[in-house]
Each structure stands twice: as C-alpha cells, then as structure tokens.
C-alpha positions in Angstrom: -5.4 -12.6 2.7 -3.7 -14.2 -0.3 -0.5 -16.1 0.0 2.8 -15.0 -1.6 2.6 -17.3 -4.6 -0.9 -15.9 -5.6 0.4 -12.3 -5.1 3.4 -13.1 -7.2 1.3 -14.3 -10.1 -1.1 -11.3 -9.8 1.8 -8.9 -9.5 2.9 -10.0 -12.9 -0.2 -8.2 -14.1 1.1 -4.9 -12.7 4.3 -3.3 -13.8 7.0 -2.4 -11.1 6.2 1.3 -12.0 2.5 0.9 -11.4 3.2 -0.8 -8.0 5.6 1.9 -6.9 3.1 4.6 -8.0 0.4 3.1 -5.9 2.8 2.7 -2.9 4.0 6.2 -3.2 0.5 7.4 -3.0 -0.8 5.1 -0.2 2.2 5.5 2.3 2.2 9.3 2.5 -1.6 9.3 2.8 -1.5 6.6 5.6 1.1 8.8 7.4 -1.2 11.7 7.7 -4.0 9.7 9.5 -4.3 7.3 12.4 -5.8 4.6 10.2 -7.6 4.5 6.9 -10.5 2.2 5.9 -9.4 -0.2 3.3 -12.5 0.7 1.2 -11.2 4.3 0.9 -7.8 3.0 -0.4 -9.5 0.5 -2.7 -11.6 3.3 -4.2 -8.7 5.6 -4.5 -6.8 3.0 -6.7 -9.7 2.7 -9.1 -11.8 0.0 -7.4 -9.7 -2.9 -8.6 -10.0 -5.6 -6.2 -7.0 -7.6 -7.7 -4.7 -4.7 -7.5 -5.7 -3.8 -3.9 -5.1 -7.3 -2.7 -1.6 -7.3 -4.2 -0.9 -3.9 -2.7 -2.3 -4.9 0.7 -0.2 -8.0 0.8 2.9 -6.1 -0.2 2.3 -3.4 2.4 1.6 -5.9 5.2 4.2 -8.6 4.3 7.0 -6.0 4.1 6.1 -4.5 7.4 5.1 -1.1 6.0 1.5 -1.2 7.3 -0.9 -3.5 9.1 -4.5 -4.5 8.4 -6.9 -4.9 11.2 -10.7 -4.8 11.1 -10.6 -3.6 7.5 -8.5 -0.7 8.4 -4.8 0.0 7.3 -2.4 1.5 9.8 1.2 2.6 8.9 4.1 1.1 10.9 7.3 2.9 12.0 9.0 1.4 9.0 6.2 2.7 6.7 6.6 6.1 8.3 10.2 6.2 7.5 9.5 5.3 3.8 6.7 7.9 3.6 9.1 10.6 4.9 11.7 9.7 2.2 8.9 9.8 -0.4 7.7 13.2 0.8 11.3 14.5 0.8 11.8 13.2 -2.7 8.6 14.9 -3.9 9.5 18.2 -2.3 13.0 18.2 -3.8 
C-alpha cells in the first residue's frame, strides 16, 4: 500500500469532486455485501490502477473500510457514512 505522501501527489491528479463521486459509489455498494473483491471495485471505477490505489488508501486510512486478502470490508464508520449517502440520494 502506498504511503500518504505518494497518495497526496496522486490525489492532485483527481479532483475533489471525482474523489467524492467514487467514494459515494463505493461505500453504499460495500454496505450491501459482506465484502467485495478489490478487482471488482477496480473494474467499476474504470480499471485505473492509480485511482484505485488513491481511493483504497483514503478508505482505509480514514477508517471507512479495511483491506484484507484483496477484499474490501466496510467498517462501522463506513456504514454510518453510507447510510448518510443513501439518505441524501433518497431525498
């Protein structure tokens, strides 16, 4: 996994809006399953390895998800945010 300095430089290639768009798609999806293979999420965001690494580090370092054996699992904090996203979308 990349360190925060590398992620910060790669994050500069993604806009805040783009990062939020991906996070708003990934978290509610993770909330619907026990785990999701990282390859599925990687393909869902357009098979861009750089973007996936940035998003993975953001999700894990912020405590929204964990990564183990190439599978992403949502945390309680991630579930709370996913519920807020779903409520916003439903409104």
